[in-house]
N, C-alpha and C positions, 0 to 999 in steps of 0.2 A: 708935182707933189714931192716932198722930201723923202728920201730913202730912209727906212728905219735903221737905227744904229745896230740893233739886234733883231733878228727875225723872230716872229712870235707864232706859236702853234697852240692848238688845243690838245691837251694830253689826257683829258678825262671828261666824261659827261655823266649826268644823272638826272632823274626826274621823279616826280611824285604827284599823284592825283588822288583826291578823296574817293572813298568807296561808294558813297551815295550817288545814284544815277537818276537823272530825270530824262525820260525818253520823250520823243515828240508826241507819242500817243498820250502820255500823261499830261503834257502841256495843253493838248487839245481840250482837256477837261477843265482847265482853269483859265484859259486865255482865248481871245477871239482870233484863233488861227487854226491851221490844219497841219497834220504831220506831213502830208504830201507837199504842201506849199513850202514848209521849212526845208525839206530835203531837196526839192527841185530848185529852189532859189538860193539856198545857202550851202547845201551839201552836208547838212548836219542831221544826224540821226538821234544822238543823245549827248548829254553833257554831265560832268561830275560836279557835285554840289557839296561844299564843305559843311561840316556839322556846326551846331550852334556855338560850340566852344572851340572850334578849330579856326585858328587865325592864319593870316598870310605868312607870318614868321614860322608857324608850324610846318606849312607846306615847303617853304624855302629851306628850312633847316634840314628836312628829310631829303630833299633833292640835292642840297649841297653836300651832305654826308656821303651820299652815293657817288657824287662826282669826285670827291677827294679820294675815296676808296678806289674808284675806277682809274684814277690817275696814279695810283701806287704811292700816294703821299700820306703823311700824317697831318693832323689838324695844326700841329705846331710849325709845319712848313709853309702854311698859307700866310702870305705877307699882307694881303689886302682882300677885303670882301666888299663887293659891290652888289647891291640889291636894286633891281629895276622893278618898280611897282607903282601902280596908281591907287592901290588900296592898302596903305600902310596900317599896321596895327594901331598906331597912334600918330598924332601930328608931331609929337616928340616923346621919346627919342626916335632916331631913325630905326626902321625895321632891320637894317643891316647890323646895328648894335645889338638888337634883341637876338638876331640869328647868331651873331658872334658868341653871345653868352650861351645859347642853346648848344652850339657846336663845341663850346669851351676852347675856341681858337683865339686865345687871348694875345697871341703874338701879332695878330692881324689888325690893321687899320680897317675901319668899316664906315661906309656911307651909302646913302640911297641916290638913285637917279630917277627923276620924274619925266618920262617921255612917253608914257602910256604904252601903246602897242609897239612903238619903236624902241622901247627902253632897253631891251637886251642887246640890240644892235649898238646903241649908244654906249652901253656898258662895256661891250667887247672892245670898242674903239678906245675908250678911256683906259681900260686895262692894258691894251697894246702899247699905249704911249709910256706908261710906267715901266713896262717890261723892256721895251725897245731902248729906253734911255738908261736902263741899268739900275733904276731906283728900287724896283722889286723884281723878284724871280718868279713867284707863283701867285697868281691872282684868281680868286674864286668869283665868278660872275653868275648871279642868279636872277632869273626872271620869274616873278611870282605874283599872282593876283587872285583875289576872291571877290569877283564882281557880283556873285550872288548876294553879297552883303549890301550892295547899293543898287539892286534891281527893284523896280516897281513891278511886282508880280501880277499886276492887273493889266499891264500894257503889253502889246505884241512885241515890242523891242526886247522883252525878256528872253526871247528864243535865241538870241545871238551869242550869249556868253555862258561860259562855264568856269570852274575853278581849277587851278593847277600850278605847278612850279617845275622849272627845269634849270639845270646848272651846268656850267663848264669850267674847267680849270685851264687857264692859259699860262704858258711858260715860254722860256726862250728856246731858240733853235739855232744850232751851230752850223747848219748847212742851208743852202738856198731852199726856199719853200715857205710854208706858213702863210700868214696874211699878206696879200699882195697890194691891196688898196682898200680904202674906205671912202665913201662920199656920204656926208650927212647934211641935212637941210632942215630949216624951220621956217614957218610962216605963221606968225601970230594973228594974221587976219582971219584965220579959220577957227579962232578960239571958241566961238559959240556953236559950232556945228557938232561938237562932241564935248560935253562939259558936265561937271558936277558943281552946280552953282554955289551951294552953301557949305559951311564948315570951315571956311577960311576967314581972312580979315575983311573981305568984301561983304559977305553975308554970314556973320557969326551965328551959331546955332541959337534959335529962338522958337517960341511957339509958332510964329508965322512961318519960318522956314520949314518946320516939321509939318505943319498943317498943309502947306503948299507943295510938299514932297520935293523940296529943293536939295535934299541930300542924296537923292537918287540920280543916276546918270541920265542925261538928256542927249538924244542923238538925232541928227538930220541924216537919215539913211541915204537919201539921194545924193547929198553933198559928199558923203563919205565915199560912195561908189565912184562918182564923177571925179573927185580929187584923186582917189587911189589909182584909177586907171590912167590918169594924166601924169602923176608925179613918179609912180614906180618905174615906168619905162624911161623917164628922164634920168633918174638916179642910176638905173641899171646900165643904160647906154653910156653914161659918163664914167662909171667905174670900169666898164669894158675898155673905153678909150684910154683911161689912165694906165691900164695894164698892157695895152696893145693886143688884147685878146678879142676874139669875135664870139658871137653867141654860140657858134658851132663848137667852140672849145669848152663850153660848160658841160660838165658831166651830170651834175645834180643841182637843182635849185631848192633851197630850204627857206621858204618864205614865212612871214607872218600869215595867220589863217583868218582873214577877214570874211571871205565868202568864196565859194567855189567859182561863182561867176566872175568875181573880180580877178581871181587868179587866172582863169581861162582867158579873159580878155587881155590881161597883161601879157601872158605867154604868146597870144596871137600877135600883139603889137610888136613884141621884141623878136618874134620868130623862133621861139623855143618850143620844141615838141612837148606837149603836155605830159607825156610819159616821164619826162625828166623833172617835173614839178612834184615835189613830195608834199603830201597832205595827210592830215589826221583829224580834220575838223568833223568828220563823220562820228568820231568817238568822243571828242572833247569840246566841240564848238570852238568859239574864240576865247582863249584864256589870256588874252591881252599880252602882258609882258612875258607870260609863260609859253607862248605859242612856239617861237623859234627854238628855245632850248629843249622843250619837251619833244618836239619833232626831231631835232638833232640827235637827242639821246636814242630815240627809237630807231632812227636810220643807222646810227653808229652801232648800236647793240645788235641790229639785224645782220650786220656784215655787208650792207650795201655800199658803204664807203670804203674805197680801196686807196692805198698809198699812191700819191701822185694825182688823184682825182682833183679836178678843178670844181669848186663848189661856190655857188652864188647865194648870198643871203640878201633878203630885201624885206622892208617893212614900211608901213605908213601908220601913223597914229595921231591922236588928238594934239592940237597945237596950232597949226599942223606940224608934225615932225615926220620925217621920212629919210630913207637912205638905203644904201646897198654896200655890200662888201664882198670881196672875193678872196678865197683861201685855197692854196695848194696843199692838200692834206698830206701830212707827214707823220 
């Protein structure tokens, strides 16, 4: 892998979740499931649900504003805004452009990334290339999703997801440290195992697509678990090899939050003590693109991250998309 021209670090984090809470006990009353099954198998106790008039850009804007403040910057110092989302406000324009307007960060270029649950990891990778090459100095990367808008609330799969947004400001670093390596992967053969069939050019909105509930997400839970526990260790071991580090060098892992069992199995395979694996799915469920940055902000604000810590990021999402990254916190 090529060495970055300029080292890249995270200088600020922020997050936002809606106030409305759906507990497992509430879902018992509307779905064919039980609170115990949800917690035992997924590690989820509750999830946040956005209001009827609350959009993905609303969540992203609030998280981004907090991250900019935490970084000690002004909105005019942001050069680029990347929003990773699978639930954009509209098909056009990009949610990033809507967020830019809400932030009034008019000096920034803005675009979206569509990699679903891996989106924030992909976004940090793209941001790093712009900063490392010297094109931009400060990039705001936001992961935000409102999956409650595309959930069929009559099916048990509804228990997996919640709404939320997290953000990080990436900037350049003049000393050794920051991001050490990325490994990103895609495999389009998995496209039907997690998908939203309608609303695009393949199945434009029609009475048929609405009647057949094709605008809701569809998931093969078994395939998601089996794929995740196969590809996450692959990506993690490769990024460790790229950096010359061993799993024993990792101080914290900040992963996407698919299910507690998938994370436990992944940790077992790579040989990482589970106490080093950070989780918050008990409070928020799977917020898709928002999972890593919300968790990163919580861990950062709690003081658990220390300068010099080696932190591992990992995610798997629809596509398939997956990958890992390692940062030396500075």
